[in-house]
PDB file of N, CA, C and O in Angstrom:
ATOM      1  N   MET A   1      41.691 151.770 -41.578  1.00  0.00           N
ATOM      2  CA  MET A   1      42.613 150.863 -40.914  1.00  0.00           C
ATOM      3  C   MET A   1      42.202 149.438 -41.264  1.00  0.00           C
ATOM      4  O   MET A   1      41.054 149.060 -41.033  1.00  0.00           O
ATOM      5  N   ASP A   2      43.104 148.647 -41.810  1.00  0.00           N
ATOM      6  CA  ASP A   2      42.838 147.245 -42.108  1.00  0.00           C
ATOM      7  C   ASP A   2      43.129 146.411 -40.884  1.00  0.00           C
ATOM      8  O   ASP A   2      44.127 146.639 -40.200  1.00  0.00           O
ATOM      9  N   ASP A   3      42.263 145.436 -40.593  1.00  0.00           N
ATOM     10  CA  ASP A   3      42.460 144.563 -39.446  1.00  0.00           C
ATOM     11  C   ASP A   3      42.918 143.195 -39.903  1.00  0.00           C
ATOM     12  O   ASP A   3      42.513 142.707 -40.958  1.00  0.00           O
ATOM     13  N   THR A   4      43.769 142.581 -39.095  1.00  0.00           N
ATOM     14  CA  THR A   4      44.235 141.229 -39.324  1.00  0.00           C
ATOM     15  C   THR A   4      43.774 140.389 -38.144  1.00  0.00           C
ATOM     16  O   THR A   4      44.026 140.741 -36.991  1.00  0.00           O
ATOM     17  N   THR A   5      43.098 139.279 -38.428  1.00  0.00           N
ATOM     18  CA  THR A   5      42.624 138.418 -37.350  1.00  0.00           C
ATOM     19  C   THR A   5      43.583 137.253 -37.193  1.00  0.00           C
ATOM     20  O   THR A   5      43.923 136.583 -38.168  1.00  0.00           O
ATOM     21  N   LEU A   6      44.018 137.012 -35.968  1.00  0.00           N
ATOM     22  CA  LEU A   6      44.946 135.932 -35.655  1.00  0.00           C
ATOM     23  C   LEU A   6      44.288 134.967 -34.692  1.00  0.00           C
ATOM     24  O   LEU A   6      43.484 135.385 -33.859  1.00  0.00           O
ATOM     25  N   ARG A   7      44.608 133.682 -34.784  1.00  0.00           N
ATOM     26  CA  ARG A   7      44.144 132.684 -33.839  1.00  0.00           C
ATOM     27  C   ARG A   7      45.342 132.237 -33.024  1.00  0.00           C
ATOM     28  O   ARG A   7      46.396 131.925 -33.580  1.00  0.00           O
ATOM     29  N   HIS A   8      45.186 132.203 -31.704  1.00  0.00           N
ATOM     30  CA  HIS A   8      46.242 131.738 -30.820  1.00  0.00           C
ATOM     31  C   HIS A   8      46.176 130.214 -30.720  1.00  0.00           C
ATOM     32  O   HIS A   8      45.086 129.661 -30.573  1.00  0.00           O
ATOM     33  N   ASP A   9      47.300 129.534 -30.794  1.00  0.00           N
ATOM     34  CA  ASP A   9      47.345 128.080 -30.683  1.00  0.00           C
ATOM     35  C   ASP A   9      47.090 127.605 -29.262  1.00  0.00           C
ATOM     36  O   ASP A   9      46.522 126.530 -29.069  1.00  0.00           O
ATOM     37  N   ASP A  10      47.502 128.389 -28.254  1.00  0.00           N
ATOM     38  CA  ASP A  10      47.412 127.941 -26.873  1.00  0.00           C
ATOM     39  C   ASP A  10      46.047 128.168 -26.243  1.00  0.00           C
ATOM     40  O   ASP A  10      45.780 127.651 -25.159  1.00  0.00           O
ATOM     41  N   MET A  11      45.177 128.930 -26.898  1.00  0.00           N
ATOM     42  CA  MET A  11      43.825 129.133 -26.393  1.00  0.00           C
ATOM     43  C   MET A  11      42.928 129.494 -27.559  1.00  0.00           C
ATOM     44  O   MET A  11      43.411 129.785 -28.654  1.00  0.00           O
ATOM     45  N   ASP A  12      41.642 129.477 -27.333  1.00  0.00           N
ATOM     46  CA  ASP A  12      40.689 129.739 -28.397  1.00  0.00           C
ATOM     47  C   ASP A  12      40.335 131.219 -28.452  1.00  0.00           C
ATOM     48  O   ASP A  12      39.158 131.576 -28.487  1.00  0.00           O
ATOM     49  N   ALA A  13      41.346 132.080 -28.458  1.00  0.00           N
ATOM     50  CA  ALA A  13      41.136 133.526 -28.478  1.00  0.00           C
ATOM     51  C   ALA A  13      41.399 134.063 -29.870  1.00  0.00           C
ATOM     52  O   ALA A  13      42.239 133.536 -30.599  1.00  0.00           O
ATOM     53  N   THR A  14      40.687 135.100 -30.234  1.00  0.00           N
ATOM     54  CA  THR A  14      40.890 135.757 -31.511  1.00  0.00           C
ATOM     55  C   THR A  14      41.460 137.138 -31.247  1.00  0.00           C
ATOM     56  O   THR A  14      40.932 137.886 -30.423  1.00  0.00           O
ATOM     57  N   THR A  15      42.528 137.475 -31.938  1.00  0.00           N
ATOM     58  CA  THR A  15      43.150 138.790 -31.799  1.00  0.00           C
ATOM     59  C   THR A  15      42.931 139.570 -33.076  1.00  0.00           C
ATOM     60  O   THR A  15      43.198 139.072 -34.169  1.00  0.00           O
ATOM     61  N   THR A  16      42.446 140.791 -32.942  1.00  0.00           N
ATOM     62  CA  THR A  16      42.318 141.681 -34.086  1.00  0.00           C
ATOM     63  C   THR A  16      43.248 142.841 -33.839  1.00  0.00           C
ATOM     64  O   THR A  16      43.175 143.495 -32.798  1.00  0.00           O
ATOM     65  N   ARG A  17      44.125 143.102 -34.794  1.00  0.00           N
ATOM     66  CA  ARG A  17      45.065 144.202 -34.630  1.00  0.00           C
ATOM     67  C   ARG A  17      45.288 144.873 -35.968  1.00  0.00           C
ATOM     68  O   ARG A  17      45.114 144.249 -37.014  1.00  0.00           O
ATOM     69  N   PRO A  18      45.669 146.135 -35.945  1.00  0.00           N
ATOM     70  CA  PRO A  18      45.978 146.832 -37.197  1.00  0.00           C
ATOM     71  C   PRO A  18      47.122 146.134 -37.914  1.00  0.00           C
ATOM     72  O   PRO A  18      48.012 145.573 -37.275  1.00  0.00           O
ATOM     73  N   ALA A  19      47.099 146.167 -39.237  1.00  0.00           N
ATOM     74  CA  ALA A  19      48.146 145.510 -40.018  1.00  0.00           C
ATOM     75  C   ALA A  19      49.531 146.027 -39.645  1.00  0.00           C
ATOM     76  O   ALA A  19      50.468 145.235 -39.545  1.00  0.00           O
ATOM     77  N   ALA A  20      49.685 147.328 -39.438  1.00  0.00           N
ATOM     78  CA  ALA A  20      50.959 147.908 -39.019  1.00  0.00           C
ATOM     79  C   ALA A  20      50.853 148.239 -37.536  1.00  0.00           C
ATOM     80  O   ALA A  20      50.226 149.230 -37.161  1.00  0.00           O
ATOM     81  N   THR A  21      51.466 147.412 -36.692  1.00  0.00           N
ATOM     82  CA  THR A  21      51.378 147.605 -35.245  1.00  0.00           C
ATOM     83  C   THR A  21      52.558 148.448 -34.771  1.00  0.00           C
ATOM     84  O   THR A  21      53.704 147.999 -34.779  1.00  0.00           O
ATOM     85  N   ARG A  22      52.251 149.699 -34.352  1.00  0.00           N
ATOM     86  CA  ARG A  22      53.290 150.587 -33.845  1.00  0.00           C
ATOM     87  C   ARG A  22      52.628 151.627 -32.961  1.00  0.00           C
ATOM     88  O   ARG A  22      51.434 151.893 -33.094  1.00  0.00           O
ATOM     89  N   ARG A  23      53.404 152.219 -32.054  1.00  0.00           N
ATOM     90  CA  ARG A  23      52.919 153.308 -31.213  1.00  0.00           C
ATOM     91  C   ARG A  23      53.052 154.608 -31.995  1.00  0.00           C
ATOM     92  O   ARG A  23      54.069 154.832 -32.651  1.00  0.00           O
ATOM     93  N   SER A  24      52.064 155.444 -31.937  1.00  0.00           N
ATOM     94  CA  SER A  24      52.075 156.719 -32.639  1.00  0.00           C
ATOM     95  C   SER A  24      52.337 157.844 -31.644  1.00  0.00           C
ATOM     96  O   SER A  24      51.969 157.736 -30.475  1.00  0.00           O
ATOM     97  N   ALA A  25      52.963 158.910 -32.095  1.00  0.00           N
ATOM     98  CA  ALA A  25      53.232 160.060 -31.229  1.00  0.00           C
ATOM     99  C   ALA A  25      51.942 160.809 -30.912  1.00  0.00           C
ATOM    100  O   ALA A  25      51.846 161.456 -29.869  1.00  0.00           O
ATOM    101  N   SER A  26      50.953 160.730 -31.794  1.00  0.00           N
ATOM    102  CA  SER A  26      49.687 161.419 -31.599  1.00  0.00           C
ATOM    103  C   SER A  26      48.657 160.473 -30.996  1.00  0.00           C
ATOM    104  O   SER A  26      48.467 159.362 -31.490  1.00  0.00           O
ATOM    105  N   ALA A  27      47.991 160.908 -29.931  1.00  0.00           N
ATOM    106  CA  ALA A  27      46.972 160.075 -29.294  1.00  0.00           C
ATOM    107  C   ALA A  27      45.816 159.804 -30.245  1.00  0.00           C
ATOM    108  O   ALA A  27      45.175 158.758 -30.149  1.00  0.00           O
ATOM    109  N   ASP A  28      45.534 160.741 -31.174  1.00  0.00           N
ATOM    110  CA  ASP A  28      44.442 160.550 -32.128  1.00  0.00           C
ATOM    111  C   ASP A  28      44.726 159.400 -33.093  1.00  0.00           C
ATOM    112  O   ASP A  28      43.796 158.783 -33.611  1.00  0.00           O
ATOM    113  N   ASP A  29      45.998 159.112 -33.336  1.00  0.00           N
ATOM    114  CA  ASP A  29      46.386 158.073 -34.273  1.00  0.00           C
ATOM    115  C   ASP A  29      46.782 156.767 -33.576  1.00  0.00           C
ATOM    116  O   ASP A  29      47.269 155.847 -34.233  1.00  0.00           O
ATOM    117  N   GLU A  30      46.585 156.672 -32.274  1.00  0.00           N
ATOM    118  CA  GLU A  30      47.024 155.494 -31.538  1.00  0.00           C
ATOM    119  C   GLU A  30      46.278 154.254 -32.004  1.00  0.00           C
ATOM    120  O   GLU A  30      45.070 154.300 -32.235  1.00  0.00           O
ATOM    121  N   GLU A  31      46.996 153.153 -32.142  1.00  0.00           N
ATOM    122  CA  GLU A  31      46.427 151.891 -32.594  1.00  0.00           C
ATOM    123  C   GLU A  31      46.239 150.963 -31.407  1.00  0.00           C
ATOM    124  O   GLU A  31      47.008 151.003 -30.447  1.00  0.00           O
ATOM    125  N   PHE A  32      45.210 150.128 -31.480  1.00  0.00           N
ATOM    126  CA  PHE A  32      44.871 149.230 -30.387  1.00  0.00           C
ATOM    127  C   PHE A  32      44.764 147.791 -30.866  1.00  0.00           C
ATOM    128  O   PHE A  32      44.522 147.533 -32.046  1.00  0.00           O
ATOM    129  N   VAL A  33      44.945 146.863 -29.946  1.00  0.00           N
ATOM    130  CA  VAL A  33      44.800 145.440 -30.190  1.00  0.00           C
ATOM    131  C   VAL A  33      43.574 144.986 -29.408  1.00  0.00           C
ATOM    132  O   VAL A  33      43.382 145.404 -28.266  1.00  0.00           O
ATOM    133  N   ALA A  34      42.744 144.138 -30.005  1.00  0.00           N
ATOM    134  CA  ALA A  34      41.572 143.586 -29.328  1.00  0.00           C
ATOM    135  C   ALA A  34      41.678 142.066 -29.340  1.00  0.00           C
ATOM    136  O   ALA A  34      41.879 141.464 -30.395  1.00  0.00           O
ATOM    137  N   ILE A  35      41.544 141.446 -28.170  1.00  0.00           N
ATOM    138  CA  ILE A  35      41.561 139.994 -28.054  1.00  0.00           C
ATOM    139  C   ILE A  35      40.205 139.560 -27.505  1.00  0.00           C
ATOM    140  O   ILE A  35      39.777 140.028 -26.450  1.00  0.00           O
ATOM    141  N   VAL A  36      39.527 138.659 -28.231  1.00  0.00           N
ATOM    142  CA  VAL A  36      38.246 138.123 -27.779  1.00  0.00           C
ATOM    143  C   VAL A  36      38.460 136.678 -27.363  1.00  0.00           C
ATOM    144  O   VAL A  36      38.911 135.852 -28.157  1.00  0.00           O
ATOM    145  N   VAL A  37      38.129 136.378 -26.100  1.00  0.00           N
ATOM    146  CA  VAL A  37      38.275 135.024 -25.569  1.00  0.00           C
ATOM    147  C   VAL A  37      36.883 134.435 -25.372  1.00  0.00           C
ATOM    148  O   VAL A  37      36.104 134.958 -24.575  1.00  0.00           O
ATOM    149  N   PRO A  38      36.553 133.348 -26.090  1.00  0.00           N
ATOM    150  CA  PRO A  38      35.239 132.719 -25.924  1.00  0.00           C
ATOM    151  C   PRO A  38      35.223 131.793 -24.704  1.00  0.00           C
ATOM    152  O   PRO A  38      36.212 131.120 -24.414  1.00  0.00           O
ATOM    153  N   TYR A  39      34.107 131.768 -24.005  1.00  0.00           N
ATOM    154  CA  TYR A  39      33.914 130.891 -22.849  1.00  0.00           C
ATOM    155  C   TYR A  39      32.664 130.055 -23.071  1.00  0.00           C
ATOM    156  O   TYR A  39      31.661 130.565 -23.571  1.00  0.00           O
ATOM    157  N   ASP A  40      32.710 128.776 -22.706  1.00  0.00           N
ATOM    158  CA  ASP A  40      31.540 127.901 -22.823  1.00  0.00           C
ATOM    159  C   ASP A  40      30.500 128.213 -21.760  1.00  0.00           C
ATOM    160  O   ASP A  40      29.301 128.122 -22.023  1.00  0.00           O
ATOM    161  N   ASP A  41      30.942 128.581 -20.560  1.00  0.00           N
ATOM    162  CA  ASP A  41      30.032 128.742 -19.428  1.00  0.00           C
ATOM    163  C   ASP A  41      29.861 130.200 -18.979  1.00  0.00           C
ATOM    164  O   ASP A  41      29.333 130.452 -17.896  1.00  0.00           O
ATOM    165  N   ALA A  42      30.302 131.158 -19.800  1.00  0.00           N
ATOM    166  CA  ALA A  42      30.187 132.577 -19.463  1.00  0.00           C
ATOM    167  C   ALA A  42      30.224 133.382 -20.766  1.00  0.00           C
ATOM    168  O   ALA A  42      30.617 132.855 -21.806  1.00  0.00           O
ATOM    169  N   PRO A  43      29.817 134.656 -20.714  1.00  0.00           N
ATOM    170  CA  PRO A  43      29.910 135.479 -21.931  1.00  0.00           C
ATOM    171  C   PRO A  43      31.355 135.617 -22.406  1.00  0.00           C
ATOM    172  O   PRO A  43      32.284 135.647 -21.598  1.00  0.00           O
ATOM    173  N   ASP A  44      31.535 135.702 -23.734  1.00  0.00           N
ATOM    174  CA  ASP A  44      32.865 135.955 -24.282  1.00  0.00           C
ATOM    175  C   ASP A  44      33.389 137.263 -23.700  1.00  0.00           C
ATOM    176  O   ASP A  44      32.610 138.130 -23.305  1.00  0.00           O
ATOM    177  N   GLU A  45      34.724 137.404 -23.649  1.00  0.00           N
ATOM    178  CA  GLU A  45      35.327 138.599 -23.076  1.00  0.00           C
ATOM    179  C   GLU A  45      36.292 139.221 -24.080  1.00  0.00           C
ATOM    180  O   GLU A  45      37.123 138.527 -24.666  1.00  0.00           O
ATOM    181  N   CYS A  46      36.177 140.533 -24.272  1.00  0.00           N
ATOM    182  CA  CYS A  46      37.046 141.283 -25.175  1.00  0.00           C
ATOM    183  C   CYS A  46      37.978 142.155 -24.340  1.00  0.00           C
ATOM    184  O   CYS A  46      37.526 142.901 -23.472  1.00  0.00           O
ATOM    185  N   THR A  47      39.287 142.058 -24.605  1.00  0.00           N
ATOM    186  CA  THR A  47      40.275 142.903 -23.939  1.00  0.00           C
ATOM    187  C   THR A  47      40.952 143.760 -25.003  1.00  0.00           C
ATOM    188  O   THR A  47      41.378 143.256 -26.042  1.00  0.00           O
ATOM    189  N   ILE A  48      41.045 145.068 -24.729  1.00  0.00           N
ATOM    190  CA  ILE A  48      41.627 146.026 -25.665  1.00  0.00           C
ATOM    191  C   ILE A  48      42.790 146.738 -24.989  1.00  0.00           C
ATOM    192  O   ILE A  48      42.699 147.129 -23.826  1.00  0.00           O
ATOM    193  N   PHE A  49      43.893 146.903 -25.734  1.00  0.00           N
ATOM    194  CA  PHE A  49      45.060 147.604 -25.202  1.00  0.00           C
ATOM    195  C   PHE A  49      45.825 148.256 -26.342  1.00  0.00           C
ATOM    196  O   PHE A  49      45.722 147.804 -27.483  1.00  0.00           O
ATOM    197  N   PRO A  50      46.592 149.310 -26.064  1.00  0.00           N
ATOM    198  CA  PRO A  50      47.374 149.973 -27.108  1.00  0.00           C
ATOM    199  C   PRO A  50      48.426 149.024 -27.693  1.00  0.00           C
ATOM    200  O   PRO A  50      49.032 148.235 -26.968  1.00  0.00           O
ATOM    201  N   ALA A  51      48.632 149.109 -28.993  1.00  0.00           N
ATOM    202  CA  ALA A  51      49.649 148.299 -29.664  1.00  0.00           C
ATOM    203  C   ALA A  51      51.035 148.776 -29.267  1.00  0.00           C
ATOM    204  O   ALA A  51      51.235 149.958 -28.986  1.00  0.00           O
ATOM    205  N   GLY A  52      51.998 147.850 -29.245  1.00  0.00           N
ATOM    206  CA  GLY A  52      53.392 148.208 -29.041  1.00  0.00           C
ATOM    207  C   GLY A  52      53.821 148.401 -27.606  1.00  0.00           C
ATOM    208  O   GLY A  52      54.874 148.988 -27.358  1.00  0.00           O
ATOM    209  N   LEU A  53      53.033 147.922 -26.643  1.00  0.00           N
ATOM    210  CA  LEU A  53      53.412 148.071 -25.237  1.00  0.00           C
ATOM    211  C   LEU A  53      54.452 147.036 -24.829  1.00  0.00           C
ATOM    212  O   LEU A  53      54.528 145.954 -25.411  1.00  0.00           O
ATOM    213  N   SER A  54      55.242 147.373 -23.835  1.00  0.00           N
ATOM    214  CA  SER A  54      56.183 146.396 -23.267  1.00  0.00           C
ATOM    215  C   SER A  54      55.384 145.424 -22.402  1.00  0.00           C
ATOM    216  O   SER A  54      54.225 145.690 -22.083  1.00  0.00           O
ATOM    217  N   GLU A  55      55.991 144.305 -22.022  1.00  0.00           N
ATOM    218  CA  GLU A  55      55.307 143.332 -21.157  1.00  0.00           C
ATOM    219  C   GLU A  55      54.901 143.966 -19.826  1.00  0.00           C
ATOM    220  O   GLU A  55      53.823 143.676 -19.308  1.00  0.00           O
ATOM    221  N   ASP A  56      55.752 144.827 -19.271  1.00  0.00           N
ATOM    222  CA  ASP A  56      55.418 145.504 -18.010  1.00  0.00           C
ATOM    223  C   ASP A  56      54.219 146.430 -18.181  1.00  0.00           C
ATOM    224  O   ASP A  56      53.337 146.463 -17.323  1.00  0.00           O
ATOM    225  N   GLU A  57      54.177 147.183 -19.283  1.00  0.00           N
ATOM    226  CA  GLU A  57      53.056 148.098 -19.529  1.00  0.00           C
ATOM    227  C   GLU A  57      51.750 147.339 -19.731  1.00  0.00           C
ATOM    228  O   GLU A  57      50.687 147.812 -19.330  1.00  0.00           O
ATOM    229  N   LEU A  58      51.826 146.157 -20.356  1.00  0.00           N
ATOM    230  CA  LEU A  58      50.624 145.357 -20.597  1.00  0.00           C
ATOM    231  C   LEU A  58      49.939 144.917 -19.303  1.00  0.00           C
ATOM    232  O   LEU A  58      48.736 144.657 -19.295  1.00  0.00           O
ATOM    233  N   LEU A  59      50.690 144.834 -18.227  1.00  0.00           N
ATOM    234  CA  LEU A  59      50.110 144.405 -16.947  1.00  0.00           C
ATOM    235  C   LEU A  59      49.084 145.390 -16.417  1.00  0.00           C
ATOM    236  O   LEU A  59      48.191 144.996 -15.666  1.00  0.00           O
ATOM    237  N   THR A  60      49.186 146.658 -16.787  1.00  0.00           N
ATOM    238  CA  THR A  60      48.310 147.677 -16.213  1.00  0.00           C
ATOM    239  C   THR A  60      47.600 148.556 -17.236  1.00  0.00           C
ATOM    240  O   THR A  60      46.868 149.467 -16.850  1.00  0.00           O
ATOM    241  N   THR A  61      47.796 148.308 -18.526  1.00  0.00           N
ATOM    242  CA  THR A  61      47.224 149.180 -19.545  1.00  0.00           C
ATOM    243  C   THR A  61      46.299 148.386 -20.461  1.00  0.00           C
ATOM    244  O   THR A  61      46.665 148.066 -21.592  1.00  0.00           O
ATOM    245  N   TRP A  62      45.106 148.071 -19.978  1.00  0.00           N
ATOM    246  CA  TRP A  62      44.140 147.300 -20.744  1.00  0.00           C
ATOM    247  C   TRP A  62      42.737 147.550 -20.217  1.00  0.00           C
ATOM    248  O   TRP A  62      42.554 148.080 -19.121  1.00  0.00           O
ATOM    249  N   LEU A  63      41.749 147.161 -21.016  1.00  0.00           N
ATOM    250  CA  LEU A  63      40.344 147.290 -20.655  1.00  0.00           C
ATOM    251  C   LEU A  63      39.637 146.033 -21.137  1.00  0.00           C
ATOM    252  O   LEU A  63      39.791 145.645 -22.295  1.00  0.00           O
ATOM    253  N   SER A  64      38.862 145.390 -20.265  1.00  0.00           N
ATOM    254  CA  SER A  64      38.118 144.191 -20.643  1.00  0.00           C
ATOM    255  C   SER A  64      36.630 144.396 -20.426  1.00  0.00           C
ATOM    256  O   SER A  64      36.214 145.110 -19.514  1.00  0.00           O
ATOM    257  N   ALA A  65      35.827 143.756 -21.281  1.00  0.00           N
ATOM    258  CA  ALA A  65      34.370 143.798 -21.150  1.00  0.00           C
ATOM    259  C   ALA A  65      33.797 142.475 -21.627  1.00  0.00           C
ATOM    260  O   ALA A  65      34.319 141.864 -22.559  1.00  0.00           O
ATOM    261  N   GLN A  66      32.725 142.036 -20.987  1.00  0.00           N
ATOM    262  CA  GLN A  66      32.056 140.808 -21.391  1.00  0.00           C
ATOM    263  C   GLN A  66      31.085 141.098 -22.529  1.00  0.00           C
ATOM    264  O   GLN A  66      30.566 142.206 -22.661  1.00  0.00           O
ATOM    265  N   GLU A  67      30.850 140.062 -23.357  1.00  0.00           N
ATOM    266  CA  GLU A  67      29.900 140.188 -24.453  1.00  0.00           C
ATOM    267  C   GLU A  67      28.563 140.693 -23.915  1.00  0.00           C
ATOM    268  O   GLU A  67      28.096 140.245 -22.868  1.00  0.00           O
ATOM    269  N   GLY A  68      27.965 141.612 -24.629  1.00  0.00           N
ATOM    270  CA  GLY A  68      26.734 142.229 -24.171  1.00  0.00           C
ATOM    271  C   GLY A  68      26.982 143.609 -23.601  1.00  0.00           C
ATOM    272  O   GLY A  68      26.064 144.425 -23.534  1.00  0.00           O
ATOM    273  N   ALA A  69      28.214 143.883 -23.187  1.00  0.00           N
ATOM    274  CA  ALA A  69      28.577 145.187 -22.633  1.00  0.00           C
ATOM    275  C   ALA A  69      29.214 146.073 -23.702  1.00  0.00           C
ATOM    276  O   ALA A  69      29.510 147.238 -23.438  1.00  0.00           O
ATOM    277  N   TYR A  70      29.427 145.538 -24.900  1.00  0.00           N
ATOM    278  CA  TYR A  70      30.015 146.312 -25.991  1.00  0.00           C
ATOM    279  C   TYR A  70      29.225 146.061 -27.270  1.00  0.00           C
ATOM    280  O   TYR A  70      28.525 145.056 -27.390  1.00  0.00           O
ATOM    281  N   VAL A  71      29.343 146.975 -28.215  1.00  0.00           N
ATOM    282  CA  VAL A  71      28.610 146.887 -29.481  1.00  0.00           C
ATOM    283  C   VAL A  71      29.566 147.070 -30.648  1.00  0.00           C
ATOM    284  O   VAL A  71      30.688 147.544 -30.470  1.00  0.00           O
ATOM    285  N   SER A  72      29.129 146.701 -31.819  1.00  0.00           N
ATOM    286  CA  SER A  72      29.913 146.862 -33.029  1.00  0.00           C
ATOM    287  C   SER A  72      30.070 148.338 -33.383  1.00  0.00           C
ATOM    288  O   SER A  72      29.098 149.092 -33.329  1.00  0.00           O
ATOM    289  N   LEU A  73      31.270 148.753 -33.740  1.00  0.00           N
ATOM    290  CA  LEU A  73      31.503 150.132 -34.160  1.00  0.00           C
ATOM    291  C   LEU A  73      30.653 150.463 -35.370  1.00  0.00           C
ATOM    292  O   LEU A  73      30.104 151.562 -35.452  1.00  0.00           O
ATOM    293  N   ALA A  74      30.528 149.535 -36.317  1.00  0.00           N
ATOM    294  CA  ALA A  74      29.732 149.765 -37.515  1.00  0.00           C
ATOM    295  C   ALA A  74      28.261 150.048 -37.167  1.00  0.00           C
ATOM    296  O   ALA A  74      27.612 150.853 -37.834  1.00  0.00           O
ATOM    297  N   GLU A  75      27.740 149.392 -36.132  1.00  0.00           N
ATOM    298  CA  GLU A  75      26.353 149.636 -35.710  1.00  0.00           C
ATOM    299  C   GLU A  75      26.165 151.035 -35.150  1.00  0.00           C
ATOM    300  O   GLU A  75      25.081 151.604 -35.279  1.00  0.00           O
ATOM    301  N   MET A  76      27.189 151.602 -34.535  1.00  0.00           N
ATOM    302  CA  MET A  76      27.073 152.905 -33.906  1.00  0.00           C
ATOM    303  C   MET A  76      27.345 154.072 -34.847  1.00  0.00           C
ATOM    304  O   MET A  76      27.061 155.223 -34.516  1.00  0.00           O
ATOM    305  N   ARG A  77      27.893 153.772 -36.017  1.00  0.00           N
ATOM    306  CA  ARG A  77      28.214 154.854 -36.976  1.00  0.00           C
ATOM    307  C   ARG A  77      26.992 155.311 -37.695  1.00  0.00           C
ATOM    308  O   ARG A  77      27.069 156.209 -38.534  1.00  0.00           O
TER     309      ARG A  77
END
């Protein structure tokens, strides 16, 4: 899966998402979006959610963790 990194103009957050953002019928093939928000006075925070959700679904379908609570996938392989 190739990742594309985007910078938001309205905040200093970085979004990493698969190049082709779509919902898959198979849970094994589901794609996710990760947004990392840096903070000056607190650990950075990463929020992950399935790609292709409606605005209503985004309100309740996400997971966030502060830096230090997550590790690089490459390190764990």
